[in-house]
N, CA, C and O atoms as a Maestro MAE file, in Angstrom:
{
 s_m_m2io_version
 :::
 2.0.0
}

f_m_ct {
 s_m_title
 :::
 protein
 m_atom[304] {
  # First column is atom index #
  i_m_mmod_type
  r_m_x_coord
  r_m_y_coord
  r_m_z_coord
  i_m_residue_number
  s_m_chain_name
  s_m_pdb_residue_name
  s_m_pdb_atom_name
  i_m_atomic_number
  :::
  1 25 48.889 148.402 112.287 1 A "UNK " " N  " 7
  2 3 51.209 148.666 111.391 1 A "UNK " " CA " 6
  3 2 51.105 150.530 110.858 1 A "UNK " " C  " 6
  4 15 50.373 151.135 110.074 1 A "UNK " " O  " 8
  5 25 52.182 150.914 111.710 2 A "UNK " " N  " 7
  6 3 52.797 151.786 111.608 2 A "UNK " " CA " 6
  7 2 53.645 152.420 110.580 2 A "UNK " " C  " 6
  8 15 54.701 153.018 110.785 2 A "UNK " " O  " 8
  9 25 52.968 152.187 109.280 3 A "UNK " " N  " 7
  10 3 53.989 152.262 108.096 3 A "UNK " " CA " 6
  11 2 54.467 153.696 107.825 3 A "UNK " " C  " 6
  12 15 53.593 154.517 107.544 3 A "UNK " " O  " 8
  13 25 55.625 154.060 107.871 4 A "UNK " " N  " 7
  14 3 56.601 155.491 107.479 4 A "UNK " " CA " 6
  15 2 57.300 155.202 106.190 4 A "UNK " " C  " 6
  16 15 57.613 156.243 105.612 4 A "UNK " " O  " 8
  17 25 57.644 154.102 105.558 5 A "UNK " " N  " 7
  18 3 58.433 154.269 104.068 5 A "UNK " " CA " 6
  19 2 57.653 152.974 103.368 5 A "UNK " " C  " 6
  20 15 56.961 152.088 103.872 5 A "UNK " " O  " 8
  21 25 57.958 153.173 102.325 6 A "UNK " " N  " 7
  22 3 57.804 152.379 101.549 6 A "UNK " " CA " 6
  23 2 58.830 152.206 100.225 6 A "UNK " " C  " 6
  24 15 58.675 153.018 99.314 6 A "UNK " " O  " 8
  25 25 59.768 151.281 100.099 7 A "UNK " " N  " 7
  26 3 60.687 150.954 99.498 7 A "UNK " " CA " 6
  27 2 60.763 149.932 97.989 7 A "UNK " " C  " 6
  28 15 61.061 148.738 98.021 7 A "UNK " " O  " 8
  29 25 60.417 150.717 96.690 8 A "UNK " " N  " 7
  30 3 60.362 149.619 95.962 8 A "UNK " " CA " 6
  31 2 61.546 149.401 95.137 8 A "UNK " " C  " 6
  32 15 61.966 150.136 94.244 8 A "UNK " " O  " 8
  33 25 62.021 148.316 95.544 9 A "UNK " " N  " 7
  34 3 63.534 148.138 95.221 9 A "UNK " " CA " 6
  35 2 63.988 147.639 93.508 9 A "UNK " " C  " 6
  36 15 65.063 147.688 92.912 9 A "UNK " " O  " 8
  37 25 62.523 147.127 93.074 10 A "UNK " " N  " 7
  38 3 62.720 146.715 91.494 10 A "UNK " " CA " 6
  39 2 63.880 147.798 90.822 10 A "UNK " " C  " 6
  40 15 64.978 147.326 90.526 10 A "UNK " " O  " 8
  41 25 63.613 149.269 90.587 11 A "UNK " " N  " 7
  42 3 64.216 149.609 89.579 11 A "UNK " " CA " 6
  43 2 65.974 150.113 89.832 11 A "UNK " " C  " 6
  44 15 66.730 150.665 89.032 11 A "UNK " " O  " 8
  45 25 66.308 149.520 91.741 12 A "UNK " " N  " 7
  46 3 67.715 149.966 91.908 12 A "UNK " " CA " 6
  47 2 68.417 148.711 91.268 12 A "UNK " " C  " 6
  48 15 68.136 147.654 90.704 12 A "UNK " " O  " 8
  49 25 69.314 149.326 91.618 13 A "UNK " " N  " 7
  50 3 70.703 148.024 90.393 13 A "UNK " " CA " 6
  51 2 70.794 146.915 91.431 13 A "UNK " " C  " 6
  52 15 70.715 147.135 92.639 13 A "UNK " " O  " 8
  53 25 70.899 146.172 91.100 14 A "UNK " " N  " 7
  54 3 71.309 144.680 92.155 14 A "UNK " " CA " 6
  55 2 72.636 145.078 93.154 14 A "UNK " " C  " 6
  56 15 72.740 144.518 94.245 14 A "UNK " " O  " 8
  57 25 73.574 146.016 92.737 15 A "UNK " " N  " 7
  58 3 74.924 146.189 93.953 15 A "UNK " " CA " 6
  59 2 73.959 146.985 95.153 15 A "UNK " " C  " 6
  60 15 74.237 146.829 96.342 15 A "UNK " " O  " 8
  61 25 72.425 148.132 94.584 16 A "UNK " " N  " 7
  62 3 72.840 148.735 95.937 16 A "UNK " " CA " 6
  63 2 71.227 148.713 96.469 16 A "UNK " " C  " 6
  64 15 70.575 149.602 97.016 16 A "UNK " " O  " 8
  65 25 70.909 147.532 96.141 17 A "UNK " " N  " 7
  66 3 69.656 146.972 96.848 17 A "UNK " " CA " 6
  67 2 69.619 146.794 98.541 17 A "UNK " " C  " 6
  68 15 68.937 147.418 99.355 17 A "UNK " " O  " 8
  69 25 70.414 145.922 98.717 18 A "UNK " " N  " 7
  70 3 70.420 145.966 100.020 18 A "UNK " " CA " 6
  71 2 70.808 147.020 101.208 18 A "UNK " " C  " 6
  72 15 70.313 147.096 102.332 18 A "UNK " " O  " 8
  73 25 71.941 147.886 100.565 19 A "UNK " " N  " 7
  74 3 72.038 149.109 101.245 19 A "UNK " " CA " 6
  75 2 71.308 150.234 101.051 19 A "UNK " " C  " 6
  76 15 71.347 151.254 101.739 19 A "UNK " " O  " 8
  77 25 70.454 149.962 99.825 20 A "UNK " " N  " 7
  78 3 68.863 150.982 99.887 20 A "UNK " " CA " 6
  79 2 68.061 150.913 101.661 20 A "UNK " " C  " 6
  80 15 67.819 151.762 102.519 20 A "UNK " " O  " 8
  81 25 67.819 149.065 101.515 21 A "UNK " " N  " 7
  82 3 67.006 148.735 102.506 21 A "UNK " " CA " 6
  83 2 67.586 149.113 103.604 21 A "UNK " " C  " 6
  84 15 67.015 150.056 104.150 21 A "UNK " " O  " 8
  85 25 68.595 148.684 104.172 22 A "UNK " " N  " 7
  86 3 68.970 148.487 105.420 22 A "UNK " " CA " 6
  87 2 68.958 150.384 105.554 22 A "UNK " " C  " 6
  88 15 67.993 150.836 106.170 22 A "UNK " " O  " 8
  89 25 69.601 151.027 105.208 23 A "UNK " " N  " 7
  90 3 69.492 152.588 105.276 23 A "UNK " " CA " 6
  91 2 67.943 153.066 105.452 23 A "UNK " " C  " 6
  92 15 67.608 153.924 106.270 23 A "UNK " " O  " 8
  93 25 67.012 152.370 104.542 24 A "UNK " " N  " 7
  94 3 65.922 152.910 105.043 24 A "UNK " " CA " 6
  95 2 65.228 152.343 106.671 24 A "UNK " " C  " 6
  96 15 64.646 153.086 107.462 24 A "UNK " " O  " 8
  97 25 65.421 151.220 106.821 25 A "UNK " " N  " 7
  98 3 65.473 150.436 107.780 25 A "UNK " " CA " 6
  99 2 65.910 151.205 109.100 25 A "UNK " " C  " 6
  100 15 65.396 151.427 110.196 25 A "UNK " " O  " 8
  101 25 67.207 151.527 108.411 26 A "UNK " " N  " 7
  102 3 67.792 152.088 109.936 26 A "UNK " " CA " 6
  103 2 67.053 153.940 110.118 26 A "UNK " " C  " 6
  104 15 67.359 154.506 111.168 26 A "UNK " " O  " 8
  105 25 66.494 154.434 109.492 27 A "UNK " " N  " 7
  106 3 65.786 155.580 109.586 27 A "UNK " " CA " 6
  107 2 64.415 155.250 110.038 27 A "UNK " " C  " 6
  108 15 63.508 156.000 109.676 27 A "UNK " " O  " 8
  109 25 64.110 154.089 110.882 28 A "UNK " " N  " 7
  110 3 63.017 153.779 111.205 28 A "UNK " " CA " 6
  111 2 62.641 154.136 112.315 28 A "UNK " " C  " 6
  112 15 63.474 153.437 112.892 28 A "UNK " " O  " 8
  113 25 61.979 154.738 113.339 29 A "UNK " " N  " 7
  114 3 62.256 154.409 114.767 29 A "UNK " " CA " 6
  115 2 61.577 153.499 115.512 29 A "UNK " " C  " 6
  116 15 60.515 153.407 114.896 29 A "UNK " " O  " 8
  117 25 61.500 152.636 116.612 30 A "UNK " " N  " 7
  118 3 61.230 151.574 116.886 30 A "UNK " " CA " 6
  119 2 59.481 151.804 116.822 30 A "UNK " " C  " 6
  120 15 58.902 152.873 117.016 30 A "UNK " " O  " 8
  121 25 58.925 150.638 116.534 31 A "UNK " " N  " 7
  122 3 57.758 150.255 116.475 31 A "UNK " " CA " 6
  123 2 57.262 150.586 114.750 31 A "UNK " " C  " 6
  124 15 56.201 150.263 114.216 31 A "UNK " " O  " 8
  125 25 58.249 151.215 114.240 32 A "UNK " " N  " 7
  126 3 57.474 151.861 113.026 32 A "UNK " " CA " 6
  127 2 57.850 150.851 111.886 32 A "UNK " " C  " 6
  128 15 58.642 149.948 112.153 32 A "UNK " " O  " 8
  129 25 57.328 150.960 110.649 33 A "UNK " " N  " 7
  130 3 57.248 149.670 109.592 33 A "UNK " " CA " 6
  131 2 57.642 150.112 108.078 33 A "UNK " " C  " 6
  132 15 57.132 151.128 107.606 33 A "UNK " " O  " 8
  133 25 58.650 149.251 107.251 34 A "UNK " " N  " 7
  134 3 58.388 149.823 105.874 34 A "UNK " " CA " 6
  135 2 58.212 148.846 105.261 34 A "UNK " " C  " 6
  136 15 58.382 147.684 105.630 34 A "UNK " " O  " 8
  137 25 57.812 149.287 104.148 35 A "UNK " " N  " 7
  138 3 56.724 148.124 103.260 35 A "UNK " " CA " 6
  139 2 58.146 148.313 101.912 35 A "UNK " " C  " 6
  140 15 58.712 149.338 101.531 35 A "UNK " " O  " 8
  141 25 58.345 146.823 101.476 36 A "UNK " " N  " 7
  142 3 59.489 146.292 101.020 36 A "UNK " " CA " 6
  143 2 58.918 146.014 99.642 36 A "UNK " " C  " 6
  144 15 57.900 145.346 99.827 36 A "UNK " " O  " 8
  145 25 59.081 146.192 98.511 37 A "UNK " " N  " 7
  146 3 58.469 145.714 97.288 37 A "UNK " " CA " 6
  147 2 59.295 145.607 96.354 37 A "UNK " " C  " 6
  148 15 59.939 146.576 95.953 37 A "UNK " " O  " 8
  149 25 59.419 144.305 95.815 38 A "UNK " " N  " 7
  150 3 61.028 143.457 95.390 38 A "UNK " " CA " 6
  151 2 60.105 142.561 93.841 38 A "UNK " " C  " 6
  152 15 58.883 142.651 93.726 38 A "UNK " " O  " 8
  153 25 60.796 141.934 93.031 39 A "UNK " " N  " 7
  154 3 60.404 141.219 92.274 39 A "UNK " " CA " 6
  155 2 60.938 139.109 92.333 39 A "UNK " " C  " 6
  156 15 60.958 138.126 91.592 39 A "UNK " " O  " 8
  157 25 61.188 139.421 93.428 40 A "UNK " " N  " 7
  158 3 61.443 137.983 93.591 40 A "UNK " " CA " 6
  159 2 61.558 137.886 95.345 40 A "UNK " " C  " 6
  160 15 61.840 138.844 96.065 40 A "UNK " " O  " 8
  161 25 61.315 136.724 95.736 41 A "UNK " " N  " 7
  162 3 61.205 136.442 97.219 41 A "UNK " " CA " 6
  163 2 62.180 136.954 97.790 41 A "UNK " " C  " 6
  164 15 63.209 136.396 97.409 41 A "UNK " " O  " 8
  165 25 62.424 137.963 98.721 42 A "UNK " " N  " 7
  166 3 63.610 139.047 99.684 42 A "UNK " " CA " 6
  167 2 63.915 138.106 100.864 42 A "UNK " " C  " 6
  168 15 64.030 138.512 102.021 42 A "UNK " " O  " 8
  169 25 64.062 136.563 100.416 43 A "UNK " " N  " 7
  170 3 64.477 135.648 101.874 43 A "UNK " " CA " 6
  171 2 65.727 135.604 102.190 43 A "UNK " " C  " 6
  172 15 66.155 135.191 103.268 43 A "UNK " " O  " 8
  173 25 66.740 136.254 100.782 44 A "UNK " " N  " 7
  174 3 68.339 136.367 101.229 44 A "UNK " " CA " 6
  175 2 68.177 137.568 102.194 44 A "UNK " " C  " 6
  176 15 68.687 137.287 103.278 44 A "UNK " " O  " 8
  177 25 67.846 138.334 102.179 45 A "UNK " " N  " 7
  178 3 67.439 139.350 103.020 45 A "UNK " " CA " 6
  179 2 66.836 138.973 104.523 45 A "UNK " " C  " 6
  180 15 67.620 139.272 105.424 45 A "UNK " " O  " 8
  181 25 66.096 138.616 104.780 46 A "UNK " " N  " 7
  182 3 65.804 138.534 105.850 46 A "UNK " " CA " 6
  183 2 67.056 137.388 106.375 46 A "UNK " " C  " 6
  184 15 67.410 137.309 107.552 46 A "UNK " " O  " 8
  185 25 67.434 136.827 105.639 47 A "UNK " " N  " 7
  186 3 69.059 135.528 106.549 47 A "UNK " " CA " 6
  187 2 69.866 137.050 106.807 47 A "UNK " " C  " 6
  188 15 70.248 137.298 107.950 47 A "UNK " " O  " 8
  189 25 70.105 138.050 105.697 48 A "UNK " " N  " 7
  190 3 71.253 138.827 106.078 48 A "UNK " " CA " 6
  191 2 70.971 139.633 107.401 48 A "UNK " " C  " 6
  192 15 71.899 139.766 108.199 48 A "UNK " " O  " 8
  193 25 69.802 140.149 107.661 49 A "UNK " " N  " 7
  194 3 68.804 140.702 108.786 49 A "UNK " " CA " 6
  195 2 69.350 139.702 110.041 49 A "UNK " " C  " 6
  196 15 70.408 140.059 110.559 49 A "UNK " " O  " 8
  197 25 69.011 139.057 110.317 50 A "UNK " " N  " 7
  198 3 68.729 137.925 110.923 50 A "UNK " " CA " 6
  199 2 70.133 137.540 111.271 50 A "UNK " " C  " 6
  200 15 70.204 137.002 112.376 50 A "UNK " " O  " 8
  201 25 71.654 137.708 110.422 51 A "UNK " " N  " 7
  202 3 72.527 137.786 111.113 51 A "UNK " " CA " 6
  203 2 73.147 138.990 111.320 51 A "UNK " " C  " 6
  204 15 74.268 138.973 111.830 51 A "UNK " " O  " 8
  205 25 72.524 140.265 110.959 52 A "UNK " " N  " 7
  206 3 73.745 141.401 111.154 52 A "UNK " " CA " 6
  207 2 72.791 142.180 112.571 52 A "UNK " " C  " 6
  208 15 73.407 142.692 113.506 52 A "UNK " " O  " 8
  209 25 71.192 142.156 112.523 53 A "UNK " " N  " 7
  210 3 70.629 142.710 113.732 53 A "UNK " " CA " 6
  211 2 69.654 141.690 114.089 53 A "UNK " " C  " 6
  212 15 68.463 141.900 113.862 53 A "UNK " " O  " 8
  213 25 70.133 140.364 114.748 54 A "UNK " " N  " 7
  214 3 68.938 139.422 115.152 54 A "UNK " " CA " 6
  215 2 67.901 140.423 116.015 54 A "UNK " " C  " 6
  216 15 68.293 141.483 116.502 54 A "UNK " " O  " 8
  217 25 66.879 140.060 116.102 55 A "UNK " " N  " 7
  218 3 65.725 140.475 117.172 55 A "UNK " " CA " 6
  219 2 65.370 141.979 116.842 55 A "UNK " " C  " 6
  220 15 64.515 142.726 117.317 55 A "UNK " " O  " 8
  221 25 66.426 142.181 115.757 56 A "UNK " " N  " 7
  222 3 65.813 143.995 115.950 56 A "UNK " " CA " 6
  223 2 64.665 144.365 114.887 56 A "UNK " " C  " 6
  224 15 64.352 145.537 114.680 56 A "UNK " " O  " 8
  225 25 64.037 143.242 114.205 57 A "UNK " " N  " 7
  226 3 62.736 143.596 113.398 57 A "UNK " " CA " 6
  227 2 61.885 142.503 113.164 57 A "UNK " " C  " 6
  228 15 61.751 141.287 113.298 57 A "UNK " " O  " 8
  229 25 61.618 143.045 112.946 58 A "UNK " " N  " 7
  230 3 59.733 142.471 112.546 58 A "UNK " " CA " 6
  231 2 59.541 142.053 110.476 58 A "UNK " " C  " 6
  232 15 59.723 142.805 109.519 58 A "UNK " " O  " 8
  233 25 59.196 140.846 110.510 59 A "UNK " " N  " 7
  234 3 58.992 140.113 108.818 59 A "UNK " " CA " 6
  235 2 57.691 140.034 109.057 59 A "UNK " " C  " 6
  236 15 57.270 139.627 110.140 59 A "UNK " " O  " 8
  237 25 56.872 140.431 108.034 60 A "UNK " " N  " 7
  238 3 55.730 139.811 107.471 60 A "UNK " " CA " 6
  239 2 55.564 140.217 105.818 60 A "UNK " " C  " 6
  240 15 55.555 141.284 105.203 60 A "UNK " " O  " 8
  241 25 55.439 138.776 105.438 61 A "UNK " " N  " 7
  242 3 54.675 138.610 103.763 61 A "UNK " " CA " 6
  243 2 53.361 139.267 103.851 61 A "UNK " " C  " 6
  244 15 52.353 138.928 104.471 61 A "UNK " " O  " 8
  245 25 53.577 140.211 103.146 62 A "UNK " " N  " 7
  246 3 51.921 140.960 102.685 62 A "UNK " " CA " 6
  247 2 51.524 140.232 100.938 62 A "UNK " " C  " 6
  248 15 50.436 139.805 100.554 62 A "UNK " " O  " 8
  249 25 52.374 140.279 100.439 63 A "UNK " " N  " 7
  250 3 51.798 139.509 98.991 63 A "UNK " " CA " 6
  251 2 52.959 138.876 98.666 63 A "UNK " " C  " 6
  252 15 54.080 139.374 98.767 63 A "UNK " " O  " 8
  253 25 52.614 137.424 98.149 64 A "UNK " " N  " 7
  254 3 53.844 136.378 98.019 64 A "UNK " " CA " 6
  255 2 54.085 136.185 96.270 64 A "UNK " " C  " 6
  256 15 54.262 135.066 95.788 64 A "UNK " " O  " 8
  257 25 54.061 137.514 95.378 65 A "UNK " " N  " 7
  258 3 54.674 136.774 93.878 65 A "UNK " " CA " 6
  259 2 53.485 136.383 93.077 65 A "UNK " " C  " 6
  260 15 52.394 136.518 93.632 65 A "UNK " " O  " 8
  261 25 53.511 135.990 92.047 66 A "UNK " " N  " 7
  262 3 54.572 135.221 91.457 66 A "UNK " " CA " 6
  263 2 55.309 136.640 91.072 66 A "UNK " " C  " 6
  264 15 56.540 136.633 91.049 66 A "UNK " " O  " 8
  265 25 54.587 137.891 90.760 67 A "UNK " " N  " 7
  266 3 55.530 138.845 89.760 67 A "UNK " " CA " 6
  267 2 55.776 139.885 91.258 67 A "UNK " " C  " 6
  268 15 56.583 140.678 90.774 67 A "UNK " " O  " 8
  269 25 55.655 140.185 92.192 68 A "UNK " " N  " 7
  270 3 55.410 140.800 93.104 68 A "UNK " " CA " 6
  271 2 55.241 140.576 94.625 68 A "UNK " " C  " 6
  272 15 54.126 140.486 95.140 68 A "UNK " " O  " 8
  273 25 56.558 140.478 95.418 69 A "UNK " " N  " 7
  274 3 56.454 140.950 96.897 69 A "UNK " " CA " 6
  275 2 56.715 141.707 97.547 69 A "UNK " " C  " 6
  276 15 57.792 142.302 97.539 69 A "UNK " " O  " 8
  277 25 55.805 141.892 98.283 70 A "UNK " " N  " 7
  278 3 55.301 142.583 99.567 70 A "UNK " " CA " 6
  279 2 55.864 142.331 100.785 70 A "UNK " " C  " 6
  280 15 55.719 141.164 101.150 70 A "UNK " " O  " 8
  281 25 56.488 143.079 101.567 71 A "UNK " " N  " 7
  282 3 56.981 142.634 102.987 71 A "UNK " " CA " 6
  283 2 57.488 143.841 103.811 71 A "UNK " " C  " 6
  284 15 58.358 144.683 103.589 71 A "UNK " " O  " 8
  285 25 56.445 143.579 105.075 72 A "UNK " " N  " 7
  286 3 56.213 144.839 105.942 72 A "UNK " " CA " 6
  287 2 57.405 144.065 107.088 72 A "UNK " " C  " 6
  288 15 57.333 142.999 107.699 72 A "UNK " " O  " 8
  289 25 58.439 145.082 107.049 73 A "UNK " " N  " 7
  290 3 59.807 145.000 107.664 73 A "UNK " " CA " 6
  291 2 59.764 145.889 109.183 73 A "UNK " " C  " 6
  292 15 60.541 146.841 109.253 73 A "UNK " " O  " 8
  293 25 58.985 145.633 110.243 74 A "UNK " " N  " 7
  294 3 59.200 146.630 111.041 74 A "UNK " " CA " 6
  295 2 60.695 146.529 112.270 74 A "UNK " " C  " 6
  296 15 61.361 145.561 112.638 74 A "UNK " " O  " 8
  297 25 60.773 148.083 112.637 75 A "UNK " " N  " 7
  298 3 61.809 147.792 113.659 75 A "UNK " " CA " 6
  299 2 61.319 147.903 115.145 75 A "UNK " " C  " 6
  300 15 60.454 148.626 115.637 75 A "UNK " " O  " 8
  301 25 62.363 146.708 115.853 76 A "UNK " " N  " 7
  302 3 61.636 146.299 117.510 76 A "UNK " " CA " 6
  303 2 62.426 147.245 118.344 76 A "UNK " " C  " 6
  304 15 62.245 147.295 119.560 76 A "UNK " " O  " 8
  :::
 }
 m_bond[303] {
  # First column is bond index #
  i_m_from
  i_m_to
  i_m_order
  :::
  1 1 2 1
  2 2 3 1
  3 3 4 2
  4 3 5 1
  5 5 6 1
  6 6 7 1
  7 7 8 2
  8 7 9 1
  9 9 10 1
  10 10 11 1
  11 11 12 2
  12 11 13 1
  13 13 14 1
  14 14 15 1
  15 15 16 2
  16 15 17 1
  17 17 18 1
  18 18 19 1
  19 19 20 2
  20 19 21 1
  21 21 22 1
  22 22 23 1
  23 23 24 2
  24 23 25 1
  25 25 26 1
  26 26 27 1
  27 27 28 2
  28 27 29 1
  29 29 30 1
  30 30 31 1
  31 31 32 2
  32 31 33 1
  33 33 34 1
  34 34 35 1
  35 35 36 2
  36 35 37 1
  37 37 38 1
  38 38 39 1
  39 39 40 2
  40 39 41 1
  41 41 42 1
  42 42 43 1
  43 43 44 2
  44 43 45 1
  45 45 46 1
  46 46 47 1
  47 47 48 2
  48 47 49 1
  49 49 50 1
  50 50 51 1
  51 51 52 2
  52 51 53 1
  53 53 54 1
  54 54 55 1
  55 55 56 2
  56 55 57 1
  57 57 58 1
  58 58 59 1
  59 59 60 2
  60 59 61 1
  61 61 62 1
  62 62 63 1
  63 63 64 2
  64 63 65 1
  65 65 66 1
  66 66 67 1
  67 67 68 2
  68 67 69 1
  69 69 70 1
  70 70 71 1
  71 71 72 2
  72 71 73 1
  73 73 74 1
  74 74 75 1
  75 75 76 2
  76 75 77 1
  77 77 78 1
  78 78 79 1
  79 79 80 2
  80 79 81 1
  81 81 82 1
  82 82 83 1
  83 83 84 2
  84 83 85 1
  85 85 86 1
  86 86 87 1
  87 87 88 2
  88 87 89 1
  89 89 90 1
  90 90 91 1
  91 91 92 2
  92 91 93 1
  93 93 94 1
  94 94 95 1
  95 95 96 2
  96 95 97 1
  97 97 98 1
  98 98 99 1
  99 99 100 2
  100 99 101 1
  101 101 102 1
  102 102 103 1
  103 103 104 2
  104 103 105 1
  105 105 106 1
  106 106 107 1
  107 107 108 2
  108 107 109 1
  109 109 110 1
  110 110 111 1
  111 111 112 2
  112 111 113 1
  113 113 114 1
  114 114 115 1
  115 115 116 2
  116 115 117 1
  117 117 118 1
  118 118 119 1
  119 119 120 2
  120 119 121 1
  121 121 122 1
  122 122 123 1
  123 123 124 2
  124 123 125 1
  125 125 126 1
  126 126 127 1
  127 127 128 2
  128 127 129 1
  129 129 130 1
  130 130 131 1
  131 131 132 2
  132 131 133 1
  133 133 134 1
  134 134 135 1
  135 135 136 2
  136 135 137 1
  137 137 138 1
  138 138 139 1
  139 139 140 2
  140 139 141 1
  141 141 142 1
  142 142 143 1
  143 143 144 2
  144 143 145 1
  145 145 146 1
  146 146 147 1
  147 147 148 2
  148 147 149 1
  149 149 150 1
  150 150 151 1
  151 151 152 2
  152 151 153 1
  153 153 154 1
  154 154 155 1
  155 155 156 2
  156 155 157 1
  157 157 158 1
  158 158 159 1
  159 159 160 2
  160 159 161 1
  161 161 162 1
  162 162 163 1
  163 163 164 2
  164 163 165 1
  165 165 166 1
  166 166 167 1
  167 167 168 2
  168 167 169 1
  169 169 170 1
  170 170 171 1
  171 171 172 2
  172 171 173 1
  173 173 174 1
  174 174 175 1
  175 175 176 2
  176 175 177 1
  177 177 178 1
  178 178 179 1
  179 179 180 2
  180 179 181 1
  181 181 182 1
  182 182 183 1
  183 183 184 2
  184 183 185 1
  185 185 186 1
  186 186 187 1
  187 187 188 2
  188 187 189 1
  189 189 190 1
  190 190 191 1
  191 191 192 2
  192 191 193 1
  193 193 194 1
  194 194 195 1
  195 195 196 2
  196 195 197 1
  197 197 198 1
  198 198 199 1
  199 199 200 2
  200 199 201 1
  201 201 202 1
  202 202 203 1
  203 203 204 2
  204 203 205 1
  205 205 206 1
  206 206 207 1
  207 207 208 2
  208 207 209 1
  209 209 210 1
  210 210 211 1
  211 211 212 2
  212 211 213 1
  213 213 214 1
  214 214 215 1
  215 215 216 2
  216 215 217 1
  217 217 218 1
  218 218 219 1
  219 219 220 2
  220 219 221 1
  221 221 222 1
  222 222 223 1
  223 223 224 2
  224 223 225 1
  225 225 226 1
  226 226 227 1
  227 227 228 2
  228 227 229 1
  229 229 230 1
  230 230 231 1
  231 231 232 2
  232 231 233 1
  233 233 234 1
  234 234 235 1
  235 235 236 2
  236 235 237 1
  237 237 238 1
  238 238 239 1
  239 239 240 2
  240 239 241 1
  241 241 242 1
  242 242 243 1
  243 243 244 2
  244 243 245 1
  245 245 246 1
  246 246 247 1
  247 247 248 2
  248 247 249 1
  249 249 250 1
  250 250 251 1
  251 251 252 2
  252 251 253 1
  253 253 254 1
  254 254 255 1
  255 255 256 2
  256 255 257 1
  257 257 258 1
  258 258 259 1
  259 259 260 2
  260 259 261 1
  261 261 262 1
  262 262 263 1
  263 263 264 2
  264 263 265 1
  265 265 266 1
  266 266 267 1
  267 267 268 2
  268 267 269 1
  269 269 270 1
  270 270 271 1
  271 271 272 2
  272 271 273 1
  273 273 274 1
  274 274 275 1
  275 275 276 2
  276 275 277 1
  277 277 278 1
  278 278 279 1
  279 279 280 2
  280 279 281 1
  281 281 282 1
  282 282 283 1
  283 283 284 2
  284 283 285 1
  285 285 286 1
  286 286 287 1
  287 287 288 2
  288 287 289 1
  289 289 290 1
  290 290 291 1
  291 291 292 2
  292 291 293 1
  293 293 294 1
  294 294 295 1
  295 295 296 2
  296 295 297 1
  297 297 298 1
  298 298 299 1
  299 299 300 2
  300 299 301 1
  301 301 302 1
  302 302 303 1
  303 303 304 2
  :::
 }
}
């Protein structure tokens, strides 16, 4: 796993979380990965990414709660 960024969105206000995540994702080169850290399951983000950029990302849970979720999101 070629981790290039780690983004902890827990302190980010809710309306700014997804834009910050997409901005970090877009900064990745193909084959690079970002680690997303959140205080809840980011499944809605997965559905949004799948709708907006289908086939362009990989998604792997590294930690699944109950207090912290960590997801490796890679650029395909």
